[in-house]
N, C-alpha and C positions, 0 to 999 in steps of 0.2 A: 145359814152364813157357811155351813158345810158346804151346801152344791155349789154356791157361788163362785166359791177357792179353786175347783176344780175347773170350773168354766174359764176365772181367768188365765189358770194355768195353759190350758188346751190354747185360747187366744195367744194367749204368749208365745207358745211354741209352735203355733200357727205362723204369727206375726215374723219369729224371728226365721224361719223356714222360709217365708216370703223372701224377707230382707237377704237370707242366703242366697237364694235363686238369682235374685236382681244382683248382686255382689259378684256371685259368678257369670253373670251375661255381661256384667259392665267388666269384670278382666277378661273375659273372652272378645269383647270391644276393642278396649285395648290393646291388645295380642295384635287384633288383626288391622288396628288402626298402624302399631308400630310397625308390622309387616310390611304396609302399605308404604308406610315412610320409607322404610328400606329400601322397596323396591324402586319408589323415585328417587332418593335419591343415588340409586345403583346405574339408574338410568340417565341420571345429570352427571353423574359421572364418566358414562360413557359417551355423552353428546360432547362434555367438555373435551375429550380426549380425540376424540373425531374430528373434532371443531376447535382448536388450540386458539386463545383468546388473543389478537394481535394490540402489542404495546402502541395506543395512540399517541403520535408527536404532537399531534394537535393540542396534547391538554399542556405541554410547556410551551408559555407565553415567550420566550427566548427565541423561540425558531419561528415565529409569529412576527418577530419586531422587526419593521422596514428600519435599513439603515444607509447611510448616506459614504460615500466613500470618497475623497476628495485628494489629489494629486498636486502636493505642493513645491512639486518641482524633484522629486524622486521616487515617483513610481506610487501606485496603490498599495498601501499597507492596511493591517490590523489596527496600528495606533492611528493611523489617520481616519478613523472612522467616527461620525455622528450617529448618534441616536435622536428620535424626537422624544422629548420627556410631556408632551401636552397632546400625544398620539390617542386617537381615538377610535373605537371601532365596536361599529353595528353587527353585532353576532347573528344578528336577523338575516337582514341583509346583506353583509358581508362588506358593507363601505369601511374604505381606512381614509383618514386625513392624519395629515402628521407636517408639522413646520420643523425645516432645520436652519442654522445659522453658521454660516462658514466663520470659525473662530481665525484664518488667515487669506490669504490669498491663493485661489487654485487654478490651475492649468486646466484639471479636466476632472470630470466627476463621476462618479458611477454608484447606479442605484439599485437595490436589494430591496424589494419588498418583503422576502421573509427567505428562511432558510429549507422548506419543504416542497417539493414537487407541486406545482399549482396552475391555477386559471386566474388572469389577470384582466380586468376589463375598465374600459372608462376610464387610464392613465391620464391623467391631466396634472400640469405643473404651473404655477403661477404666472412664471414668466415665459411670453409666446415665442420666445426667440429659442426656447430648447427644443430637440429636437429627441426621442427615445427610441434608440434602436436595441431590438434586443441581444445579447449576447450568444446565447445556448436556447434559445426560444423559437416554436415556430407562430409566424402571424397566421392568424385568422380573420377571417370577416368579420365586420363590424368593429374592427379595433380592437381586438381581444388577443392572448399572447396566451401560447400553452407550453409551460415550461413541464417536461418529462422527468427531469432529474433536480440533485438537490442543488443550491447554491442559484437558485435565479438571480439576472441580474440586466440591469438595461446600463447600456451606453450612452451618457447626454452628449447630443451635440447642438451645434448651433451657434455658438460663441466661444472664441479662445481665452476668455481670460474671465472672473470670477471672484470680486474685490473682498476683501476679509468683511465682514458684517454684513454680507449678503443673505437673505430671508429668503427661502424656498420654501412653498408650499406645497403638497401634491396630495391629489385624491384618487383612490381608485378603488376596485373592487376585487378584493380577496378571496379566493376559493381555494383552499388547498384537495388536493385533490384524494389526499387519505380518507376523509370525508366522506366517500363513495364508492369507496374500495368494495363494501358490501352488497353493489347495487350488479345482479350479473349482467345486464347490460351494460353498464359504462366500462366494468372491465374488460367486457367483450370488444367496445368499441376502442377503447384507450389501449388495450392488446395491440389491435389494427393499425393504430395510429405508431404506437410504436415498432412495429415492425417496418411502417412504411417510411419511419425515419431512419429506421437500421439500413432499409433498401437506399432511401436516399444521400446516406452517408458512404455507403461502400460506392453508389455511381461516383458521388464527388471524387473519392478517393481514386478509383478508378480511372476518372477523368482528369486527372492530377497526374496521374502515373503515363496517361497517354501524352498529356501534354509535355511533361519533361521527357519521355520517349523520342518525341516531336523536334523538341530544346536541341536533345542530343543527335539527332538525324541532321537537324539542319545544322547543327555545329560543322558534320561529319562532312554534310554536299558544301558547306563553305571553303572546308578545307581544301575536298577535291577540287573545288571549282578554283581554289588559288595554285593547287599545285598543278591544273591544267594551264593556269594561263602563265605559269612561271612555265613550263614545256612549251609551249606556245611562242613564248618569250625567246626561248634559249633557239628552238627551229626557228625563227625567224632572223637570230643572229646568225646560224651557221647558213642560211641562207643567204646570208648580205654577204659574209667574210667569203661562200664559195662564187660568188656574182664577182665580187672585189678579185678574187684568184683568178676566174674566166677573161674577168676584163684585162689583167693583169698580163696575163698567157697571151692573149690575142695582142697584146700591146706588143711585147717582145718578139712574137712571129711576124708581125708586120712593118718590124724597124730596120731601122738599114743595116743594121750591123749583123742582125740574124743572115740577113740576103748575102749581106758580103763575106759572113764566115759560115757560108754553107759547104763550098769545097773542102774545104779544111776540116768539116765535121763529117765529109764523104772518106776522107782519108785517112781521117782517124777510127773510120767504122771499118774499113779494109785492113788496117793493120792490126786492129782487136779482132778480126777474122783469122788475119795470116797467122797472128801468134795461139 
């Protein structure tokens, strides 16, 4: 019994030493893990600092909501705007379908597919008479429209009267450009398109300036032509008066009275010379 006690004590001390060693190793592992987590956190912070996250406007349903503006005789305004309560959107395909009902008769309509820069495809209205013309977008092949700025909208034409209670169903594909801004190729293409648009706008302004200059020069030429015409008329009047004077003088010289008074004029000249 006495011999068994020391053996048990030694075994316990050995077990305690083994556990202390495992605890030490565990503490070292936890310390290494904490250092690793700290290093990873620092890397994440550095990455976020170098690549700040943009707030995605596409998370706001209001900015993606289609609107129909109607002109009841006072022009377009925010108060004369319709939303589509039964609007449906397929997030996978981008397909949108909306129904609008006019509360009053309208003279003109404007359709806003959303508030963000986007690409619109396959825009169709239920009324075949309606023709959609983008006011601030670029027409692409295949009937698509690219809007590079905010507040994209279409002017609806084809008819001059829209009665109260008229229902319009519109369907289209809606693709906000914001969702593709992380793609380098798309960003490069978009930047090129924006530069082309800026160049186009600049050339359009230059053409307008040239047209204004041409119109001003045409007005100047017209004024000069009018002045020339007036001078020609005055010259013609002077020539007519000169011819009339010459004719009158010839009549005087050829008259009998002029011939009969010739001796008297000779005497008068001699008299004046003598004086």
